[in-house]
C-alpha positions as CSV (number, residue, x, y, z in Angstrom):
1,V,153.4,127.5,159.8
2,V,151.3,124.6,158.8
3,A,148.5,127.3,157.9
4,I,150.7,129.0,155.6
5,G,152.7,126.2,154.1
6,S,148.7,124.8,153.2
7,L,148.0,128.3,151.7
8,V,151.2,128.4,149.6
9,G,150.3,124.9,148.3
10,A,146.8,125.9,147.5
11,F,147.5,129.3,145.6
12,G,150.3,127.3,143.6
13,S,148.0,124.5,142.5
14,I,145.5,127.5,141.4
15,I,148.3,129.1,139.5
16,S,149.4,126.2,137.8
17,K,145.4,125.5,136.8
18,S,145.5,129.0,135.4
19,S,148.5,128.6,133.5
20,E,147.3,125.5,131.9
21,F,144.1,127.0,131.0
22,E,145.7,130.0,129.3
23,K,148.3,127.7,127.4
24,A,145.2,125.6,126.0
25,L,143.2,129.0,125.1
26,S,146.1,130.0,123.3
27,T,146.8,126.7,121.4
28,L,142.6,127.0,120.2
29,Q,143.2,130.7,119.1
30,A,146.4,129.5,117.2
31,V,144.5,126.8,115.5
32,T,141.2,128.7,115.1
33,G,142.7,132.2,114.4
34,S,139.7,133.4,115.8
35,S,139.3,137.0,117.3
36,S,139.5,137.8,121.1
37,S,135.9,137.9,120.9
38,D,135.3,134.7,119.9
39,I,138.0,133.0,122.1
40,G,136.5,135.1,125.3
41,E,133.1,133.2,124.6
42,L,134.8,129.7,124.2
43,S,136.6,130.6,127.3
44,D,133.4,131.4,129.2
45,L,131.8,128.1,128.1
46,A,134.7,126.1,129.0
47,K,134.9,127.5,132.8
48,E,130.9,127.1,132.7
49,L,131.3,123.4,131.8
50,G,134.5,123.0,133.8
51,S,132.6,123.9,136.9
52,T,129.4,122.0,136.1
53,T,130.9,118.7,134.8
54,A,133.4,116.0,135.5
55,F,135.9,117.9,133.1
56,T,138.0,120.7,133.8
57,A,138.1,124.0,131.9
58,S,141.2,123.2,130.3
59,Q,140.2,119.8,129.0
60,V,137.1,121.7,127.7
61,V,139.4,123.6,125.7
62,E,141.3,120.9,124.5
63,L,137.9,119.4,123.1
64,Q,137.1,122.5,121.3
65,T,140.7,122.7,119.6
66,E,140.1,119.2,118.4
67,L,136.6,120.4,116.8
68,A,138.7,123.4,115.5
69,K,141.1,121.3,113.7
70,L,138.1,119.4,112.0
71,G,137.5,123.1,110.7
72,F,134.6,123.9,113.0
73,K,134.1,127.3,113.6
74,T,133.2,129.4,117.1
75,D,129.3,128.9,116.9
76,D,129.8,125.2,115.7
77,I,132.3,124.5,118.4
78,K,129.7,126.2,121.1
79,N,126.8,123.9,119.6
80,A,128.9,120.9,119.8
81,T,130.9,121.2,123.1
82,G,128.4,120.0,125.6
83,S,126.8,116.9,123.9
84,I,130.6,115.6,123.1
85,L,131.3,115.9,126.5
86,D,128.3,113.8,127.4
87,L,129.5,111.3,125.3
88,A,132.9,111.1,126.5
89,A,131.5,110.4,130.2
90,S,128.8,108.2,129.0
91,L,131.2,105.9,127.3
92,D,134.3,106.5,129.0
93,V,136.6,107.7,126.2
94,G,139.0,110.4,125.9
95,L,137.7,113.8,124.9
96,G,139.8,114.1,121.4
97,E,138.5,110.8,120.5
98,A,135.0,111.7,121.2
99,A,135.4,115.2,119.6
100,E,137.1,113.7,116.5
101,F,134.2,111.0,116.2
102,S,131.5,113.2,116.8
103,G,132.5,115.7,114.5
104,S,133.3,113.6,111.8
105,L,129.8,112.0,112.1
106,V,128.4,115.2,111.8
107,K,130.4,116.3,108.8
108,S,130.1,112.4,107.0
109,F,126.3,112.5,107.4
110,G,125.8,116.3,106.4
111,L,124.4,117.3,109.7
112,T,124.9,120.5,111.1
113,T,126.7,121.0,114.9
114,E,123.0,121.9,116.3
115,E,122.0,118.1,115.8
116,T,125.1,116.9,117.7
117,S,123.0,115.9,120.6
118,R,121.2,113.6,117.9
119,V,124.3,112.0,117.2
120,V,125.3,111.5,120.6
121,D,122.1,109.8,121.5
122,V,122.4,107.4,118.5
123,M,126.0,106.4,119.7
124,A,124.8,106.1,123.2
125,K,121.9,103.9,122.4
126,S,123.7,101.5,120.0
127,T,126.6,101.0,122.2
128,S,124.1,100.3,125.1
129,S,121.3,98.0,123.3
130,S,123.8,95.8,121.1
131,A,127.1,94.0,121.1
132,L,128.6,97.3,119.6
133,N,131.2,99.3,121.6
134,F,132.9,102.5,120.9
135,E,135.9,101.4,118.8
136,S,134.0,99.1,116.7
137,L,131.2,101.3,116.1
138,R,134.1,104.2,114.9
139,E,135.9,101.7,112.6
140,S,132.4,100.9,111.2
141,L,131.2,104.0,110.8
142,K,134.7,105.6,109.3
143,L,134.0,103.4,106.3
144,V,130.0,103.2,105.6
145,A,129.0,106.7,107.0
146,P,130.0,108.4,103.9
147,V,128.3,105.8,101.5
148,S,125.2,106.1,104.0
149,K,125.0,109.7,103.2
150,A,125.3,109.2,99.6
151,T,122.5,106.7,99.2
152,G,120.1,108.3,101.7
153,V,120.4,106.3,104.8
154,S,119.9,107.9,107.8
155,I,122.5,107.9,111.1
156,E,119.8,105.8,113.2
157,T,119.2,103.1,110.3
158,T,123.1,102.8,109.9
159,T,123.7,102.3,113.4
160,A,121.0,99.8,113.9
161,L,122.2,97.7,111.4
162,L,125.8,97.8,112.6
163,G,124.3,97.0,115.8
164,V,122.5,93.8,114.2
165,L,125.5,92.6,112.3
166,A,127.6,93.1,115.7
167,D,125.2,91.0,117.5
168,R,126.0,88.3,115.0
169,G,129.5,88.7,115.3
170,L,130.1,91.1,112.6
171,K,132.0,94.3,113.8
172,G,134.6,96.6,113.0
173,S,136.1,97.2,109.2
174,I,134.4,93.9,108.2
175,A,130.6,95.2,109.0
176,G,131.7,98.7,107.9
177,T,133.1,97.5,104.4
178,G,130.1,94.8,104.1
179,L,127.2,97.4,104.6
180,A,128.9,100.1,102.5
181,K,129.2,97.4,99.6
182,T,125.8,96.2,100.0
183,F,124.2,99.9,100.1
184,I,126.6,100.7,96.8
185,M,125.5,97.7,95.0
186,L,121.8,98.0,96.0
187,N,122.2,101.6,95.1
188,K,123.5,100.6,91.5
189,K,120.9,98.1,90.7
190,G,117.9,100.7,92.0
191,I,117.0,98.2,94.8
192,S,115.9,99.1,98.1
193,L,117.7,97.5,101.1
194,A,114.4,96.1,102.2
195,E,113.4,94.6,98.8
196,G,117.0,93.1,98.8
197,M,116.6,91.4,102.0
198,K,113.1,90.3,101.0
199,R,114.4,88.7,97.9
200,V,117.3,86.7,99.9
201,K,115.0,85.9,102.5
202,E,112.7,84.3,99.9
203,S,114.9,82.7,98.1
204,A,115.7,78.9,97.6
205,D,119.4,79.5,97.7
206,P,119.7,82.8,100.0
207,L,123.7,82.8,100.0
208,N,123.8,82.7,96.2
209,T,121.1,85.2,96.0
210,A,122.8,87.9,98.3
211,I,126.1,87.2,96.1
212,D,124.1,87.9,92.8
213,L,122.6,91.1,94.5
214,V,125.9,92.7,96.2
215,G,128.7,90.4,95.4
216,V,131.1,88.3,97.2
217,V,132.4,90.7,100.1
218,A,128.6,91.9,101.2
219,G,127.0,88.8,100.5
220,K,127.5,87.7,103.9
221,T,126.5,90.9,105.5
């Protein structure tokens, strides 16, 4: 009786997980509008990653759904899924947050989903080697990433600068806004960031020089 009860419980758990997985797939297909063939490819990837990572197949499908909501197609989702799982695991954040953050950065910096691992590596490096954490980095990049792209500043340089600011107590929206305004004002005047910092460093009145260059808000940055 005990043995049969255990088997029934095990089969019930399997059926429940299978139902959960199928429901997640249906949601993914509804969001993407993809063909059964495309959904089959994403399903196979989810099952593979669900058996080789700390996440379940259903959780992987939920991540794929978040990427689909950002407008990514099947091939893009396949390119990005593994790297975003790594990000979520390394920073201990939810899959939805990791997907939304990584996907938006790929788009903001004009990258391809094949470069998702590059984005993830930068995020992991910046949060492990500075006072930045996931929340402060996300808040800063939300504000500065589009400006960085428009002014030709790479994601590596942007996050490095945000790390320096975080180490000096400037994080989140304060750092993002200040850095964005710095890029905008220097670009407007045709001055590079290196030249701007050199002028401030060599000035007898650094604060006013900074304010003259980029304005009051960005002067502190």
